C-alpha positions as a Markdown table, in Angstrom:
| # | Residue | x | y | z |
|---|---|---|---|---|
| 1 | Met | 46.3 | 46.1 | 105.9 |
| 2 | Ile | 43.5 | 48.2 | 108.0 |
| 3 | Asp | 44.1 | 52.0 | 108.0 |
| 4 | Ile | 43.5 | 53.0 | 111.5 |
| 5 | Pro | 44.6 | 56.1 | 113.6 |
| 6 | Lys | 47.6 | 55.1 | 115.8 |
| 7 | Glu | 48.1 | 57.9 | 118.0 |
| 8 | Tyr | 46.3 | 61.2 | 119.4 |
| 9 | Arg | 47.3 | 64.3 | 120.9 |
| 10 | Val | 46.1 | 66.6 | 123.5 |
| 11 | Ala | 47.9 | 69.7 | 124.7 |
| 12 | Leu | 47.3 | 72.7 | 126.9 |
| 13 | Pro | 46.4 | 75.9 | 124.8 |
| 14 | Ala | 49.0 | 78.4 | 124.2 |
| 15 | Trp | 47.3 | 81.0 | 126.4 |
| 16 | Ile | 48.7 | 78.8 | 129.3 |
| 17 | Asp | 52.2 | 80.8 | 128.9 |
| 18 | Asp | 50.3 | 84.1 | 129.4 |
| 19 | Glu | 48.5 | 83.0 | 132.5 |
| 20 | Leu | 51.5 | 81.6 | 134.0 |
| 21 | Ala | 54.1 | 84.2 | 133.3 |
| 22 | Asp | 53.3 | 85.7 | 136.7 |
| 23 | Val | 53.2 | 82.7 | 138.8 |
| 24 | Pro | 55.8 | 81.7 | 141.2 |
| 25 | Ala | 57.1 | 78.2 | 141.1 |
| 26 | Val | 55.9 | 77.3 | 144.6 |
| 27 | Ile | 52.5 | 78.5 | 146.1 |
| 28 | Ser | 52.6 | 77.4 | 149.4 |
| 29 | Asp | 49.0 | 78.6 | 150.6 |
| 30 | Arg | 46.6 | 75.9 | 149.1 |
| 31 | Glu | 43.9 | 78.8 | 148.6 |
| 32 | Asp | 46.2 | 80.4 | 146.3 |
| 33 | Arg | 46.7 | 77.1 | 144.3 |
| 34 | Met | 43.0 | 77.2 | 144.2 |
| 35 | Arg | 42.8 | 80.8 | 143.1 |
| 36 | Leu | 45.0 | 80.0 | 140.2 |
| 37 | Val | 42.9 | 77.0 | 139.4 |
| 38 | His | 39.8 | 79.1 | 139.1 |
| 39 | Arg | 41.3 | 81.7 | 137.0 |
| 40 | Leu | 42.5 | 79.2 | 134.4 |
| 41 | Ala | 39.0 | 77.8 | 134.6 |
| 42 | Asp | 37.3 | 81.0 | 133.7 |
| 43 | Arg | 39.9 | 81.8 | 130.9 |
| 44 | Asn | 39.4 | 78.2 | 129.5 |
| 45 | Trp | 35.9 | 78.3 | 128.5 |
| 46 | Arg | 36.1 | 82.4 | 127.4 |
| 47 | Glu | 38.8 | 80.8 | 124.9 |
| 48 | Gly | 36.7 | 78.3 | 123.6 |
| 49 | Asn | 38.7 | 75.6 | 124.8 |
| 50 | Gly | 36.3 | 73.5 | 126.6 |
| 51 | Gly | 34.2 | 73.8 | 129.6 |
| 52 | Pro | 35.0 | 75.9 | 132.8 |
| 53 | Phe | 37.3 | 73.3 | 134.4 |
| 54 | Ala | 41.0 | 73.4 | 135.5 |
| 55 | Ala | 43.2 | 71.7 | 138.0 |
| 56 | Leu | 46.8 | 71.6 | 139.0 |
| 57 | Val | 49.2 | 69.0 | 140.6 |
| 58 | Ala | 51.5 | 70.5 | 143.5 |
| 59 | Glu | 53.8 | 68.9 | 145.9 |
| 60 | Gln | 51.6 | 68.6 | 149.0 |
| 61 | Asp | 54.2 | 69.8 | 151.4 |
| 62 | Ser | 56.4 | 72.2 | 149.6 |
| 63 | Gly | 53.6 | 73.6 | 147.1 |
| 64 | Arg | 55.7 | 73.3 | 144.1 |
| 65 | Ile | 53.6 | 73.5 | 141.0 |
| 66 | Val | 54.3 | 70.4 | 138.8 |
| 67 | Ser | 51.6 | 71.0 | 136.1 |
| 68 | Val | 48.1 | 72.4 | 135.2 |
| 69 | Gly | 45.4 | 71.4 | 133.2 |
| 70 | Val | 42.3 | 72.9 | 131.5 |
| 71 | Asn | 39.5 | 70.9 | 129.8 |
| 72 | Val | 40.2 | 70.9 | 126.0 |
| 73 | Val | 37.5 | 68.5 | 124.8 |
| 74 | Leu | 36.2 | 71.2 | 122.3 |
| 75 | Ala | 39.8 | 72.1 | 121.4 |
| 76 | Ser | 41.0 | 68.7 | 120.8 |
| 77 | Gly | 37.7 | 66.7 | 119.7 |
| 78 | Val | 38.8 | 64.1 | 122.5 |
| 79 | Ser | 35.9 | 63.7 | 125.1 |
| 80 | Ser | 38.5 | 62.4 | 128.0 |
| 81 | Ala | 40.5 | 65.6 | 127.5 |
| 82 | His | 39.4 | 66.9 | 130.9 |
| 83 | Ala | 41.4 | 69.1 | 133.0 |
| 84 | Glu | 42.4 | 66.5 | 135.7 |
| 85 | Val | 43.5 | 64.0 | 132.9 |
| 86 | Leu | 45.8 | 66.9 | 131.5 |
| 87 | Ala | 47.3 | 68.0 | 134.8 |
| 88 | Leu | 47.8 | 64.1 | 136.0 |
| 89 | Gly | 49.4 | 63.2 | 133.0 |
| 90 | Leu | 51.5 | 66.0 | 132.6 |
| 91 | Ala | 52.6 | 65.6 | 136.0 |
| 92 | Gln | 53.4 | 62.0 | 135.5 |
| 93 | Lys | 55.5 | 63.2 | 132.5 |
| 94 | Ala | 57.6 | 65.7 | 134.8 |
| 95 | Thr | 58.1 | 63.2 | 137.2 |
| 96 | Gly | 59.1 | 60.5 | 135.1 |
| 97 | Gly | 56.6 | 57.8 | 135.8 |
| 98 | Trp | 52.9 | 56.8 | 136.1 |
| 99 | Asp | 52.8 | 56.6 | 140.2 |
| 100 | Leu | 52.6 | 60.0 | 141.5 |
| 101 | Gly | 52.7 | 58.5 | 145.0 |
| 102 | Gly | 55.9 | 56.3 | 144.0 |
| 103 | Glu | 58.7 | 55.7 | 146.5 |
| 104 | Gly | 61.3 | 58.3 | 147.0 |
| 105 | Gln | 58.9 | 61.1 | 145.5 |
| 106 | Pro | 57.1 | 64.0 | 147.4 |
| 107 | Ala | 53.7 | 63.4 | 148.2 |
| 108 | His | 51.5 | 65.4 | 145.6 |
| 109 | Glu | 47.9 | 66.5 | 145.5 |
| 110 | Leu | 45.7 | 67.4 | 143.0 |
| 111 | Val | 43.4 | 70.7 | 143.3 |
| 112 | Val | 40.4 | 71.0 | 141.2 |
| 113 | Asn | 37.6 | 73.4 | 140.8 |
| 114 | Trp | 35.1 | 70.9 | 141.7 |
| 115 | Arg | 34.5 | 67.3 | 142.8 |
| 116 | Pro | 35.9 | 65.0 | 139.6 |
| 117 | Cys | 33.3 | 63.5 | 137.2 |
| 118 | Val | 33.3 | 59.9 | 137.2 |
| 119 | Leu | 35.9 | 59.9 | 134.5 |
| 120 | Cys | 38.2 | 61.9 | 136.4 |
| 121 | Tyr | 37.4 | 60.1 | 139.6 |
| 122 | Gly | 39.1 | 57.0 | 138.2 |
| 123 | Ala | 42.0 | 58.9 | 136.8 |
| 124 | Thr | 42.9 | 60.4 | 140.2 |
| 125 | Met | 42.5 | 57.4 | 142.1 |
| 126 | Trp | 44.9 | 55.6 | 139.9 |
| 127 | Ser | 47.3 | 58.5 | 139.5 |
| 128 | Gly | 48.9 | 58.1 | 142.9 |
| 129 | Val | 48.3 | 61.3 | 144.3 |
| 130 | Arg | 48.3 | 61.5 | 148.1 |
| 131 | Gly | 45.7 | 64.4 | 148.3 |
| 132 | Leu | 42.8 | 65.7 | 146.6 |
| 133 | Val | 41.6 | 69.5 | 147.3 |
| 134 | Val | 38.1 | 70.7 | 145.7 |
| 135 | Ala | 36.4 | 73.7 | 145.9 |
| 136 | Gly | 33.0 | 71.7 | 146.1 |
| 137 | Glu | 30.7 | 69.0 | 145.7 |
| 138 | Gly | 26.9 | 68.3 | 145.2 |
| 139 | Pro | 24.4 | 69.4 | 142.5 |
| 140 | Asp | 25.3 | 72.7 | 142.0 |
| 141 | Leu | 27.6 | 72.4 | 139.2 |
| 142 | Glu | 25.4 | 70.3 | 137.3 |
| 143 | Glu | 22.3 | 72.6 | 137.9 |
| 144 | Ile | 24.3 | 75.5 | 137.0 |
| 145 | Thr | 26.3 | 74.5 | 134.0 |
| 146 | Thr | 23.8 | 71.6 | 132.7 |
| 147 | Phe | 26.8 | 69.1 | 132.6 |
| 148 | Asp | 26.3 | 65.5 | 133.3 |
| 149 | Glu | 28.8 | 64.4 | 135.7 |
| 150 | Gly | 27.8 | 60.9 | 135.8 |
| 151 | Pro | 26.8 | 58.4 | 138.5 |
| 152 | Leu | 29.5 | 59.0 | 141.1 |
| 153 | Gly | 28.2 | 57.3 | 144.8 |
| 154 | Ala | 27.8 | 59.4 | 147.8 |
| 155 | Asp | 30.8 | 57.8 | 149.6 |
| 156 | Trp | 33.1 | 59.1 | 147.0 |
| 157 | Ala | 35.2 | 61.1 | 149.4 |
| 158 | Glu | 35.3 | 58.0 | 151.6 |
| 159 | Gln | 36.8 | 55.6 | 148.8 |
| 160 | Phe | 39.5 | 58.1 | 148.4 |
| 161 | Glu | 40.3 | 58.1 | 151.9 |
| 162 | Ala | 40.4 | 54.7 | 152.2 |
| 163 | Arg | 43.1 | 54.3 | 149.6 |
| 164 | Gly | 45.3 | 56.8 | 151.4 |
| 165 | Ile | 44.2 | 59.9 | 149.3 |
| 166 | Thr | 43.4 | 62.8 | 151.8 |
| 167 | Val | 40.5 | 64.8 | 150.7 |
| 168 | Val | 40.0 | 68.4 | 151.5 |
| 169 | Gln | 36.4 | 69.8 | 150.5 |
| 170 | Asp | 35.2 | 73.7 | 150.2 |
| 171 | Val | 38.2 | 75.4 | 149.4 |
| 172 | Leu | 37.1 | 78.7 | 147.8 |
| 173 | Arg | 33.7 | 77.1 | 146.8 |
| 174 | Asp | 32.0 | 80.3 | 146.2 |
| 175 | Glu | 34.5 | 81.4 | 143.6 |
| 176 | Ala | 34.1 | 78.2 | 141.8 |
| 177 | Leu | 30.6 | 78.8 | 141.7 |
| 178 | Ala | 31.0 | 82.3 | 140.3 |
| 179 | Val | 32.8 | 80.6 | 137.3 |
| 180 | Phe | 30.4 | 78.3 | 136.6 |
| 181 | Arg | 27.6 | 81.0 | 136.5 |
| 182 | Gly | 29.8 | 83.3 | 134.2 |
| 183 | Tyr | 30.0 | 80.3 | 131.9 |
| 184 | Arg | 26.1 | 79.6 | 132.1 |
| 185 | Asp | 25.3 | 83.3 | 131.5 |
| 186 | Ala | 27.3 | 82.8 | 128.2 |
| 187 | Val | 25.5 | 79.8 | 127.1 |
| 188 | Asp | 22.2 | 81.3 | 127.7 |
| 189 | Ala | 23.2 | 84.6 | 125.9 |
| 190 | His | 25.3 | 83.0 | 123.2 |
| 191 | Gly | 24.8 | 79.2 | 123.0 |
| 192 | Val | 28.2 | 78.4 | 123.9 |
| 193 | Thr | 28.4 | 74.6 | 123.4 |
| 194 | Val | 27.8 | 72.1 | 126.4 |
| 195 | Tyr | 29.4 | 68.8 | 125.3 |
| 196 | Asn | 27.2 | 66.2 | 126.8 |
| 197 | Ala | 27.4 | 63.4 | 124.5 |
| 198 | Arg | 24.1 | 61.5 | 125.6 |
| 199 | Ala | 22.3 | 65.0 | 125.7 |
| 200 | Gly | 23.8 | 66.7 | 122.7 |
| 201 | Ala | 24.9 | 70.3 | 122.7 |
| 202 | Ala | 23.0 | 73.3 | 124.3 |
């Protein structure tokens, strides 16, 4: 019989508990939700778990936080362990199903510190969320961090909207760029790993 792995596990890092210790269960202001995302993203790369990326899922109307996610590609050795994927998967576990827009559920939104990469674009679209909130989009992320976000079409937001997923852009964009610049400074100074499989490590 062939001996192959039968499962793999990705999990949030232990320091998440410290970061969430003073966070209320409900964050009604959208900018405050994004501030939490930026805070998690900045700590994440400093802790060595992965890139400067974080996300959360919240109930759109109430602001109740359902889950958070950070990028744990380096910590897990799994290339798909992106912040959005973790936040969405943990939200689905919390709500008991794969559809975050299912009947009888409140509308959920994903809050993330940049427009999703091609991997997370699909994960977001199929998750059932009714809203996507991003700090920004455009070439800035790739230019600053050197990450390859993949070939996403110019109509990416329109494709979400066509499927009933509202897109809100430019929420605390400058704060997102500041996190990315801090990461890039560390890459230049200390050789922090940039995990582009096709391009190799920086």
